[in-house]
N, C-alpha and C positions, 0 to 999 in steps of 0.2 A: 419784782424780784424778791424771792424769799430771803429771810435772814441767812439761811444756809448758803444760798447761791451768792449772796453778798460776801460772806466769809470766804467762800471758795475762790471768788475772784481776787480777794486780797492775798490769799495764799499763792495763787498762780502768779500774781504780780511780783511777789518776793519769795522765791523758792528757798532762800537761805534763812528765812525766819524760823523761830522755834515752832510756830504753828504749822508751817509747811513741812518741816521734818516730822512732826508728830503725825500729820495726816498721811504722809508717805509711808511711815512705819506701820500705821494701821492698815493701809492698803497692801503693803508688802506681807504683813502677817496673814491677812485674809487670802491673798493670792497663794501664799505658801501652803496654807491649810487646804485650799482647793486643789492645788497640785498634789499634795500628799494624799488626798482622797483618790485622785486618778492613779497615783502611783500604787496605792494598795489594790486598786481594782484592776489595773492593766500593767503594772510594773513588770511582772515576769514575762509579759507578752509583747511589750512595746518599748519601754524606756526605763532608765534607772535613775538613781539619786543625782548623778552629775547632770543628766538631762533636765531633771526637775529644777535645779538651780538656774540653768540656762533659761527655762521657761519663765520663771519669776523675774529674772533679769530683763527678758524681752518685754514682759508686761509693764514693768516699771519704766523701761525706756520709752515704750509707746505712750504711757501716761505723761511722762515728762516732756515729750516732743510733740504734743498736740492733742492727744486723746482726752486729757483732763480738761483742756480748754473747750473741747467740743461737747462735753457733758452738759445736758440741759435739764437734768432732774433737779428736784428741790429738797432732797433730804439725804442723810447719810445712808439709810437702807437702799435708796435708789442708786446711790453711787456704788455701793458694794455689789448690787446686782449688775451694774454696768461692768465692774471689774471682773465679776464672775463670768460674764459672757466673753470678755476679752481673754480671760485665762483659759476657759474651756476651748475657745477657738484655737488658741495657740497650742494647747495640749493635743488637740485632735489633728492639727496639721503635723505635729511630730509623730503621733501614733500612725497616721496614714503613711508617712514617709518611711518609718521603721518597718512597717508591714510590707510595703512595696519592695524595700531593700531585701527583706528576708525572702519574699516570694521569688525575687530575681535570683538570689543565691541558691534557692532550693529547686529552681527550674532546670530545664535542659541546658542552659548556658552557664551552669554553675562553674565549670572548670575555667571557662574563658573569663568570667567575671572575677574569679579569685586570682587569676593570673595578672589582672590589672594592678593588684597590690602585693604581688609576690615579692619576697626579698630578692635583691640583686645578688647574683652568684659571686662567690669569692669571699675570703675571710676578712678582707680589709675594705673599708669604705673611705674613699677620699672625697673630700668636699670640693666640688667644682664651682665655677662661677655661676652666679644667678642667671636665670633665663633673661635675655635682653628685653623681653616683653613685660617683665615684672619690674616696676619702679624700685630703685634702690632702697627707699625708706620702707616700702612694703616688705621687701626681702629681709631687711634688718629687723623689722617688727616681728615677722613670723619666726625668724631664727631665735630671737629673744624669748618668744612665747614657747617654742619647743624646748629651749634650755630650761625654762622655769618648770615645765612639766604639766602645768594646768593653768587655767585662766585665773583661778582664785589666788594662787601664789604669785603669778605675774602681776596681777592687779595690786596686791599688797606691796610687793617690792617697788612697783612703779609709782605707788601713791595715788592710784586712780581707782574708780569703782569697777566692779566686775562688769556692770552694764556697759561702761565705756569701752572696755576691752571687747565685749561681744559686738558692740556697734562697729568698732574699727575692723574686726575680723569679717563681719558681714559686708562691709564696704569693699574689703580686699577680695572676698569671694565674688562679689558682683563684677569687679573689674576682671577677675580671672575668667568668669563665665562669658564675658564679652570678647575674649580672645579667640583666635582661630583654633581649630582642632590641633594643629601641630604645636602651636604656642602653649596650649593647655597641657599637652603631653609633656612638653619640656618642663613646665612648672611642676607638674605632678612628679616627674622623675627627680627634679631638684629637691622638692619637699620630702620625698621618700629618703633621699640620701641624707638630708639634714636631720630628719627624725632619727635615723639609725645612728648617726654620729652623736646626737644628743643623748640617746639611750646608752651608748657605750661609754660616754664620758661620765654619765651618772651612775654607772654600774659599780 
């Protein structure tokens, strides 16, 4: 085991130490620089600054939940190359998803796709009960997130990291994806109603 690997194991064992924070800050700055490069190269075509923050959060979350422990290199440059690969992979997943969404919207089914997210008719939006397939704590979490307006503000008010918010949202998304088509439609309709209500309250 190299001295760097030994130091890294100590950092992984105590993520609250000053050394762990310093390392994660270094990796975060590196990931952010890599994402900024992709944003300059592809931003107008695929994703924007808010998406870039999500990418960095996902990379740091992945590092903290196992990827760092799986690293087998023996130096900081090797670790940075490891993070670069993770960051690039996360960015390109987002780019492909954005391009697929745009291609769908620009294709023959454009009107049908846009109708999925069209505003509900009528001047008033009344909040209805949450879909029964959505757990109450998930519904409360999503409602609070919509009220906050974005993940960064929600994380700050809740006293948690943005990565933790992203992780919770991803878990909720996974549970929604596992629902039946009818249950997903009910959740989508409820989310739309809650989003409109949040926007009107904030206006």
